[in-house]
Backbone as CSV, one residue per row, in Angstrom:
resi,resn,N_x,N_y,N_z,CA_x,CA_y,CA_z,C_x,C_y,C_z
1,UNK,0.139,-11.078,-16.127,-0.299,-11.538,-14.819,0.650,-12.634,-14.335
2,UNK,0.972,-12.570,-13.088,1.933,-13.506,-12.510,1.244,-14.814,-12.107
3,UNK,1.970,-15.909,-12.234,1.468,-17.224,-11.836,1.352,-17.297,-10.318
4,UNK,0.277,-17.909,-9.846,0.102,-18.143,-8.413,0.868,-19.417,-8.092
5,UNK,2.072,-19.266,-7.571,2.975,-20.408,-7.402,2.783,-21.108,-6.054
6,UNK,1.689,-21.852,-5.973,1.359,-22.568,-4.739,2.189,-23.842,-4.570
7,UNK,3.003,-24.176,-5.568,3.844,-25.368,-5.479,5.268,-25.049,-5.012
8,UNK,5.509,-23.816,-4.612,6.828,-23.410,-4.133,7.074,-23.986,-2.739
9,UNK,8.261,-24.503,-2.493,8.555,-25.164,-1.214,8.462,-24.210,-0.025
10,UNK,8.856,-22.939,-0.181,8.729,-21.973,0.912,7.265,-21.758,1.273
11,UNK,6.441,-21.595,0.245,5.012,-21.346,0.436,4.352,-22.552,1.114
12,UNK,4.626,-23.731,0.598,4.038,-24.952,1.153,4.450,-25.129,2.612
13,UNK,5.730,-24.963,2.889,6.245,-25.154,4.244,5.603,-24.192,5.236
14,UNK,5.555,-22.909,4.890,4.986,-21.924,5.807,3.488,-22.131,5.993
15,UNK,2.773,-22.394,4.922,1.324,-22.603,5.028,1.018,-23.825,5.888
16,UNK,1.794,-24.879,5.719,1.586,-26.077,6.549,1.951,-25.817,8.007
17,UNK,2.999,-25.046,8.243,3.390,-24.705,9.606,2.285,-23.910,10.313
18,UNK,1.688,-22.973,9.599,0.618,-22.138,10.162,-0.628,-22.967,10.464
19,UNK,-0.934,-23.931,9.612,-2.246,-24.579,9.659,-2.243,-26.029,10.143
20,UNK,-1.122,-26.539,10.607,-1.059,-27.973,10.896,-2.034,-28.423,11.984
21,UNK,-2.479,-27.544,12.850,-3.449,-27.921,13.888,-4.892,-27.561,13.512
22,UNK,-5.078,-26.967,12.355,-6.426,-26.557,11.938,-7.298,-27.773,11.665
23,UNK,-8.553,-27.658,12.021,-9.481,-28.779,11.842,-10.489,-28.544,10.721
24,UNK,-10.395,-27.395,10.050,-11.322,-27.117,8.950,-10.646,-26.181,7.951
25,UNK,-11.187,-26.152,6.739,-10.676,-25.215,5.736,-10.882,-23.774,6.179
26,UNK,-11.993,-23.517,6.851,-12.234,-22.162,7.352,-11.103,-21.747,8.295
27,UNK,-10.746,-22.606,9.238,-9.658,-22.290,10.170,-8.330,-22.121,9.437
28,UNK,-8.050,-22.991,8.474,-6.805,-22.857,7.710,-6.748,-21.498,7.017
29,UNK,-7.836,-21.127,6.361,-7.878,-19.848,5.645,-7.743,-18.664,6.601
30,UNK,-8.426,-18.722,7.720,-8.379,-17.626,8.700,-6.990,-17.506,9.325
31,UNK,-6.354,-18.625,9.629,-5.022,-18.576,10.240,-3.983,-18.031,9.266
32,UNK,-4.104,-18.374,7.979,-3.193,-17.809,6.979,-3.456,-16.311,6.833
33,UNK,-4.722,-15.918,6.808,-5.104,-14.505,6.761,-4.457,-13.747,7.924
34,UNK,-4.603,-14.286,9.131,-4.048,-13.635,10.316,-2.525,-13.565,10.253
35,UNK,-1.885,-14.609,9.736,-0.422,-14.608,9.602,0.012,-13.464,8.679
36,UNK,-0.689,-13.294,7.572,-0.352,-12.207,6.643,-0.516,-10.855,7.337
37,UNK,-1.575,-10.692,8.117,-1.794,-9.431,8.836,-0.638,-9.109,9.786
38,UNK,-0.080,-10.127,10.397,0.973,-9.926,11.387,2.385,-9.904,10.817
39,UNK,2.601,-10.516,9.668,3.966,-10.722,9.174,4.333,-9.958,7.906
40,UNK,3.363,-9.549,7.112,3.652,-8.930,5.820,3.332,-7.441,5.873
41,UNK,4.258,-6.642,5.356,4.052,-5.189,5.261,3.688,-4.838,3.822
42,UNK,2.948,-3.751,3.699,2.456,-3.341,2.387,3.230,-2.125,1.897
43,UNK,3.488,-2.073,0.592,4.091,-0.894,-0.035,3.278,-0.552,-1.269
44,UNK,3.331,0.711,-1.668,2.510,1.148,-2.794,3.048,0.700,-4.144
45,UNK,4.349,0.749,-4.331,4.962,0.323,-5.583,6.137,-0.577,-5.285
46,UNK,6.308,-1.576,-6.113,7.422,-2.489,-5.917,8.739,-1.743,-6.068
47,UNK,9.607,-1.891,-5.099,10.920,-1.251,-5.161,11.850,-2.013,-6.098
48,UNK,11.434,-3.187,-6.531,12.253,-3.984,-7.433,12.053,-3.571,-8.886
49,UNK,11.025,-2.800,-9.169,10.752,-2.394,-10.537,9.965,-3.439,-11.319
50,UNK,9.710,-4.573,-10.719,8.886,-5.602,-11.340,8.108,-6.310,-10.237
51,UNK,7.065,-6.995,-10.644,6.237,-7.676,-9.651,7.002,-8.836,-9.019
52,UNK,6.930,-8.909,-7.692,7.563,-10.014,-6.958,6.737,-11.282,-7.112
53,UNK,7.419,-12.411,-7.098,6.746,-13.699,-7.014,6.315,-13.894,-5.567
54,UNK,5.373,-14.798,-5.357,4.857,-15.043,-4.008,5.954,-15.412,-3.023
55,UNK,6.907,-16.233,-3.453,7.980,-16.612,-2.526,8.864,-15.429,-2.165
56,UNK,9.009,-14.449,-3.057,9.780,-13.242,-2.734,9.044,-12.399,-1.699
57,UNK,7.736,-12.291,-1.840,6.930,-11.556,-0.852,7.061,-12.249,0.499
58,UNK,6.978,-13.571,0.503,7.125,-14.338,1.741,8.498,-14.094,2.370
59,UNK,9.556,-14.194,1.586,10.913,-14.062,2.122,11.230,-12.637,2.573
60,UNK,10.758,-11.649,1.805,11.044,-10.243,2.112,10.048,-9.654,3.110
61,UNK,8.926,-10.342,3.325,7.857,-9.873,4.220,7.329,-8.503,3.797
62,UNK,7.277,-8.291,2.472,6.899,-7.002,1.911,6.309,-7.215,0.526
63,UNK,5.225,-6.490,0.210,4.651,-6.597,-1.122,3.633,-5.517,-1.402
64,UNK,3.330,-5.368,-2.681,2.267,-4.462,-3.101,0.927,-5.155,-2.878
65,UNK,-0.154,-4.425,-3.114,-1.493,-4.994,-2.960,-1.625,-6.314,-3.719
66,UNK,-1.315,-6.277,-5.002,-1.481,-7.460,-5.841,-0.537,-8.593,-5.428
67,UNK,0.676,-8.251,-5.057,1.638,-9.274,-4.644,1.178,-9.998,-3.375
68,UNK,0.629,-9.259,-2.425,0.132,-9.866,-1.187,-1.094,-10.730,-1.475
69,UNK,-1.957,-10.273,-2.359,-3.111,-11.063,-2.768,-2.656,-12.391,-3.364
70,UNK,-1.636,-12.345,-4.211,-1.118,-13.575,-4.827,-0.484,-14.501,-3.793
71,UNK,0.234,-13.938,-2.830,0.807,-14.757,-1.765,-0.297,-15.465,-0.986
72,UNK,-1.330,-14.747,-0.627,-2.454,-15.319,0.117,-3.087,-16.469,-0.662
73,UNK,-3.357,-16.242,-1.940,-3.945,-17.295,-2.779,-3.014,-18.500,-2.874
74,UNK,-1.729,-18.249,-3.043,-0.760,-19.344,-3.148,-0.722,-20.172,-1.870
75,UNK,-0.710,-19.505,-0.729,-0.671,-20.226,0.546,-1.947,-21.051,0.743
76,UNK,-3.088,-20.475,0.414,-4.351,-21.205,0.534,-4.367,-22.431,-0.381
77,UNK,-3.968,-22.229,-1.626,-3.962,-23.346,-2.576,-2.993,-24.435,-2.141
78,UNK,-1.892,-24.050,-1.509,-0.894,-25.046,-1.099,-1.412,-25.975,0.003
79,UNK,-2.464,-25.551,0.719,-3.075,-26.427,1.731,-4.420,-26.978,1.249
80,UNK,-4.653,-26.908,-0.050,-5.814,-27.548,-0.653,-7.093,-26.750,-0.677
81,UNK,-7.022,-25.449,-0.463,-8.224,-24.615,-0.488,-8.338,-23.940,-1.848
82,UNK,-9.458,-24.164,-2.527,-9.689,-23.564,-3.842,-9.852,-22.055,-3.699
83,UNK,-9.195,-21.316,-4.578,-9.300,-19.852,-4.565,-9.470,-19.342,-5.981
84,UNK,-9.982,-18.143,-6.062,-9.978,-17.410,-7.323,-9.726,-15.952,-6.979
85,UNK,-9.021,-15.287,-7.868,-8.693,-13.876,-7.653,-9.639,-13.037,-8.490
86,UNK,-10.219,-12.052,-7.849,-11.119,-11.111,-8.504,-10.483,-9.728,-8.460
87,UNK,-10.906,-8.859,-9.359,-10.377,-7.496,-9.327,-11.445,-6.510,-9.769
88,UNK,-11.237,-5.275,-9.356,-12.165,-4.201,-9.670,-12.015,-3.093,-8.659
89,UNK,-13.010,-2.230,-8.568,-13.029,-1.187,-7.544,-13.709,-1.757,-6.318
90,UNK,-13.305,-1.272,-5.158,-13.817,-1.848,-3.921,-14.229,-0.754,-2.964
91,UNK,-15.520,-0.658,-2.700,-16.079,0.267,-1.706,-15.625,1.715,-1.889
92,UNK,-15.391,2.133,-3.115,-15.002,3.512,-3.429,-13.748,3.974,-2.697
93,UNK,-13.012,3.053,-2.118,-11.783,3.412,-1.414,-10.574,3.026,-2.242
94,UNK,-10.669,1.908,-2.922,-9.527,1.409,-3.673,-9.920,1.242,-5.137
95,UNK,-9.186,1.882,-6.028,-9.361,1.668,-7.452,-8.390,0.581,-7.886
96,UNK,-8.784,-0.176,-8.877,-7.939,-1.259,-9.391,-7.387,-2.106,-8.243
97,UNK,-8.256,-2.865,-7.671,-7.922,-3.655,-6.500,-8.203,-5.129,-6.775
98,UNK,-7.414,-6.006,-6.185,-7.618,-7.451,-6.292,-7.904,-8.028,-4.914
99,UNK,-8.741,-9.051,-4.871,-9.024,-9.744,-3.623,-9.173,-11.227,-3.931
100,UNK,-9.305,-12.021,-2.890,-9.383,-13.464,-3.038,-10.777,-13.938,-2.663
101,UNK,-11.293,-14.850,-3.441,-12.490,-15.570,-3.053,-12.058,-16.992,-2.723
102,UNK,-12.580,-17.521,-1.621,-12.195,-18.824,-1.107,-13.412,-19.739,-1.115
103,UNK,-13.211,-20.970,-1.552,-14.303,-21.928,-1.522,-14.245,-22.707,-0.211
104,UNK,-15.201,-22.431,0.651,-15.318,-23.103,1.943,-16.649,-23.857,1.950
105,UNK,-16.582,-25.151,2.057,-17.786,-26.002,2.090,-18.720,-25.735,0.909
106,UNK,-18.141,-25.557,-0.269,-18.933,-25.361,-1.484,-19.448,-23.953,-1.694
107,UNK,-19.096,-23.028,-0.814,-19.569,-21.642,-0.926,-18.369,-20.715,-1.091
108,UNK,-18.444,-19.809,-2.055,-17.369,-18.840,-2.281,-17.554,-17.655,-1.340
109,UNK,-16.505,-17.345,-0.567,-16.552,-16.189,0.324,-15.404,-15.243,-0.008
110,UNK,-15.649,-13.964,0.160,-14.641,-12.945,-0.080,-13.695,-12.869,1.110
111,UNK,-12.417,-12.763,0.819,-11.421,-12.568,1.866,-10.356,-11.629,1.312
112,UNK,-10.069,-10.561,2.027,-9.193,-9.532,1.483,-8.156,-9.071,2.499
113,UNK,-6.996,-9.719,2.521,-5.969,-9.316,3.480,-5.381,-7.938,3.199
114,UNK,-5.387,-7.502,1.961,-4.829,-6.188,1.622,-5.721,-5.080,2.162
115,UNK,-7.021,-5.214,1.967,-7.954,-4.221,2.488,-7.808,-4.129,4.003
116,UNK,-7.664,-5.285,4.630,-7.483,-5.308,6.081,-6.192,-4.607,6.491
117,UNK,-5.110,-4.850,5.768,-3.832,-4.204,6.091,-3.918,-2.685,5.950
118,UNK,-4.584,-2.228,4.908,-4.642,-0.790,4.636,-5.655,-0.055,5.515
119,UNK,-6.782,-0.678,5.797,-7.905,0.057,6.375,-8.426,-0.497,7.689
120,UNK,-7.709,-1.373,8.339,-8.242,-2.007,9.541,-8.564,-1.022,10.657
121,UNK,-7.916,0.111,10.696,-8.170,1.072,11.770,-8.980,2.281,11.310
122,UNK,-9.481,2.244,10.096,-10.218,3.392,9.585,-11.722,3.206,9.758
123,UNK,-12.417,4.305,9.874,-13.865,4.274,10.042,-14.587,3.668,8.847
124,UNK,-13.996,3.724,7.648,-14.665,3.202,6.450,-15.039,1.734,6.637
125,UNK,-14.200,0.973,7.305,-14.486,-0.443,7.540,-15.676,-0.577,8.479
126,UNK,-15.666,0.145,9.567,-16.742,0.064,10.546,-18.056,0.619,10.017
127,UNK,-17.991,1.751,9.317,-19.207,2.389,8.808,-19.924,1.502,7.797
128,UNK,-19.173,0.787,6.982,-19.786,-0.016,5.917,-19.928,-1.485,6.306
129,UNK,-19.584,-1.815,7.541,-19.661,-3.206,8.002,-18.983,-4.158,7.028
130,UNK,-17.833,-3.765,6.545,-17.101,-4.582,5.587,-16.510,-5.788,6.318
131,UNK,-16.801,-6.954,5.781,-16.260,-8.174,6.362,-14.962,-8.504,5.629
132,UNK,-13.859,-8.462,6.352,-12.558,-8.673,5.728,-12.219,-10.149,5.625
133,UNK,-12.864,-10.924,6.449,-12.723,-12.370,6.366,-13.995,-13.000,6.879
C-alpha cells in the first residue's frame, strides 16, 4: 500500500490554492472534490506499470481508481482534514474499490471522487440515490 503523502509541496500548494477562501472544512473538502472532478482523468490500469504517488497523479492529471483516492486523501490531509481510506465492494458496480471517509465536525462522511468520475452520468447513481459527497 502506498503512503498518503500529504506533506508533498505540490499537494500542499494546490490544496491551499483551491481552498484558501473556504470558511469550513466541509467547503474545503467539497472544493477539493470538485477540483478532482474537473482536473483529473481516470484510467483502468497504470501505464507506468506501478502505482503512481499522489504528486505524480497531480502532475500528470491522470490516475487509477486507487491513485485518485490517495490524491484526494492527501489533499484533504494537507489542509488539516482527517481522512481514512476504506475499501470493499460498492453498490454492486465496483469490485475492489477504495473511497475516502472525511471527518467533518466530528462526524465521518463518505466521499468518493472515483465513483463520481466513473458513474456521474449513469442511472445507477440516480436510481440508488448515491451521495457522492
